[in-house]
C-alpha positions as CSV (number, residue, x, y, z in Angstrom):
1,M,30.4,90.2,203.1
2,K,34.0,89.9,203.9
3,K,34.1,86.4,202.7
4,T,32.6,87.7,199.4
5,L,34.9,90.4,198.9
6,L,37.8,88.2,199.4
7,I,36.7,85.5,196.8
8,V,35.9,88.5,194.2
9,A,39.4,89.9,194.7
10,I,41.0,86.4,194.6
11,A,39.1,85.7,191.3
12,G,40.3,89.0,190.0
13,I,43.9,88.4,190.6
14,L,43.6,84.9,188.8
15,C,41.9,86.2,186.0
16,T,44.6,89.0,185.4
17,Q,47.4,86.5,186.0
18,C,45.8,84.3,183.3
19,G,45.9,86.9,180.8
20,K,49.7,87.4,181.3
21,G,50.9,84.3,179.6
22,E,52.8,84.1,176.5
23,D,51.2,85.3,173.5
24,P,49.8,82.2,171.5
25,F,50.3,84.2,168.1
26,A,53.9,85.6,168.6
27,I,56.6,85.0,165.9
28,G,60.1,85.2,167.2
29,E,63.4,83.6,166.8
30,G,62.8,79.8,166.5
31,I,59.0,80.2,167.5
32,V,55.6,80.6,165.9
33,G,52.8,80.7,168.3
34,K,52.9,77.5,170.3
35,V,55.4,75.7,167.7
36,T,59.0,75.9,168.6
37,Q,61.8,74.8,166.0
38,D,62.5,71.5,167.9
39,V,59.0,70.4,167.7
40,Q,58.6,66.9,166.2
41,M,55.6,66.5,163.7
42,R,54.2,63.8,166.1
43,Q,53.7,66.4,168.7
44,I,51.5,68.7,166.8
45,D,48.2,66.8,167.6
46,S,48.9,67.8,171.4
47,I,50.0,71.2,170.7
48,F,46.8,72.0,168.5
49,A,44.5,69.9,170.4
50,N,41.8,72.5,170.4
51,D,42.0,73.2,166.8
52,S,41.4,71.1,163.6
53,I,44.3,69.5,161.8
54,V,44.0,68.5,158.4
55,K,46.7,66.0,157.1
56,L,47.4,66.7,153.3
57,N,49.2,63.6,152.4
58,P,47.7,61.0,154.8
59,I,50.0,58.2,155.2
60,K,48.5,54.9,155.5
61,D,49.1,53.3,159.0
62,A,50.9,56.2,160.2
63,L,51.6,56.3,164.0
64,G,50.7,60.0,164.6
65,T,51.0,63.0,162.5
66,Q,53.2,62.7,159.3
67,G,53.7,65.0,156.2
68,E,52.1,68.6,155.7
69,V,49.3,69.7,157.8
70,E,47.1,72.5,157.9
71,I,45.9,73.9,161.3
72,Y,42.2,75.5,161.4
73,E,40.7,77.0,164.3
74,K,37.4,75.2,165.3
75,G,35.7,78.0,163.9
76,G,37.2,77.2,160.3
77,K,39.6,79.8,160.1
78,K,42.9,78.7,158.5
79,L,45.9,79.4,160.7
80,L,49.1,77.7,159.4
81,L,50.6,75.2,156.9
82,I,53.3,73.3,158.7
83,S,55.7,71.2,156.7
84,P,58.2,68.6,158.0
85,E,61.8,68.0,157.1
86,D,60.9,64.3,156.3
87,E,57.4,63.6,154.9
88,S,57.4,60.0,156.2
89,D,58.8,60.3,159.6
90,P,56.7,61.3,162.6
91,N,59.8,62.2,164.4
92,S,60.7,64.8,161.8
93,I,61.2,68.3,163.0
94,I,59.4,71.2,161.2
95,S,61.3,73.1,158.5
96,N,58.7,75.4,157.2
97,I,55.5,77.3,158.3
98,Q,53.3,79.1,156.1
99,V,51.2,81.7,158.2
100,F,47.7,82.6,156.8
101,D,46.2,84.3,160.1
102,A,47.2,87.8,160.7
103,R,47.1,87.5,164.5
104,Y,50.5,85.6,164.3
105,K,52.8,88.7,164.1
106,T,56.3,89.5,165.2
107,E,57.6,91.8,167.8
108,K,57.8,94.5,165.5
109,G,54.1,93.9,164.1
110,L,54.9,92.2,160.9
111,N,52.2,89.7,159.7
112,S,50.5,88.1,156.8
113,A,48.4,91.3,156.1
114,S,51.5,93.8,156.3
115,T,52.8,95.5,153.2
116,F,56.4,95.9,152.0
117,A,56.4,99.3,153.6
118,D,56.2,97.8,156.8
119,V,59.1,95.5,156.0
120,K,61.2,98.4,154.9
121,A,60.5,100.4,158.1
122,N,61.3,97.5,160.5
123,Y,63.7,95.3,158.7
124,E,66.9,94.9,157.0
125,I,66.6,93.0,153.9
126,A,69.1,90.4,153.4
127,G,68.3,89.5,149.7
128,I,65.7,89.4,147.1
129,E,65.5,86.6,144.5
130,N,63.7,86.8,141.2
131,A,61.3,83.9,140.4
132,I,59.1,83.3,137.6
133,N,55.9,84.8,139.0
134,A,57.1,86.1,142.4
135,V,60.1,87.8,144.0
136,V,61.2,86.3,147.5
137,V,62.4,88.7,150.2
138,F,64.7,87.4,152.8
139,L,64.8,89.5,156.1
140,K,68.3,89.9,157.8
141,N,68.8,87.9,161.0
142,S,65.3,86.5,160.8
143,D,63.7,83.0,159.9
144,I,60.9,85.1,158.0
145,Y,61.1,85.3,154.2
146,L,58.2,86.7,152.0
147,T,57.0,86.2,148.5
148,I,55.4,89.0,146.5
149,D,53.6,88.4,143.2
150,K,55.2,90.0,140.5
151,K,51.9,91.3,139.2
152,Q,52.5,94.2,142.0
153,L,55.8,95.2,140.4
154,P,56.4,97.8,137.8
155,E,55.8,96.4,134.3
156,N,59.6,97.1,133.1
157,I,60.7,94.5,135.6
158,R,57.7,92.0,135.8
159,Y,58.7,89.8,132.9
160,D,62.4,90.1,133.0
161,Y,63.4,86.8,134.9
162,S,67.1,87.7,134.9
163,A,66.7,91.2,136.3
164,R,68.2,91.9,139.4
165,I,65.3,93.4,141.8
166,E,66.0,95.9,144.5
167,A,63.9,96.7,147.3
168,S,63.4,100.5,146.0
169,Q,61.6,98.7,142.9
170,I,58.9,97.0,145.0
171,P,56.1,99.3,145.5
172,D,55.3,100.2,149.6
173,T,51.8,99.0,148.8
174,A,52.7,95.4,147.7
175,T,51.3,92.6,149.9
176,F,52.5,89.2,150.6
177,K,51.4,86.0,148.7
178,Y,53.2,84.0,151.0
179,F,54.5,84.8,154.8
180,M,56.8,82.0,155.6
181,I,59.0,81.0,158.3
182,G,61.9,78.5,157.5
183,W,64.0,76.6,160.0
184,D,67.4,75.3,159.3
185,T,66.7,71.7,160.2
186,E,70.7,70.7,160.0
187,K,71.9,69.6,163.5
188,E,75.2,71.6,164.3
């Protein structure tokens, strides 16, 4: 009886410890889940060994992963789109990641399913760029940038491509068209 209790106690402790690892969906400075900004494209296969990797621009006779790839869970849910600095180099580091799965989130809870109200409540906006069909919102001291479809903006600024768009003009209910992380690939 004592051995059984001891085995159950040890198993319980081990299970508790297993749950205390790093969050595989955390977004932070230089990290998106299991991917850090110094990861090379050739390492993607081993990092996502339990997931499906779809090579968008397959390169004939490539020795490993090269070019843009989409990452899917085995169940088919799209997680990420990963873009390298150099499409033809398997040793290239990652320059951009588009996040599709809302489980990937920042410490402040920002994810692909958040709204602009969540951005304003938790982040300082570094700048807003007016593009043809969208606005791009850059967050201060962050690698994250967000694209919001202009269809969600007031009509008086929606079609003015030269207008300077302020955060106050973007509705709190606006959702993200793209939730992106961009890493500066320049070596210092």
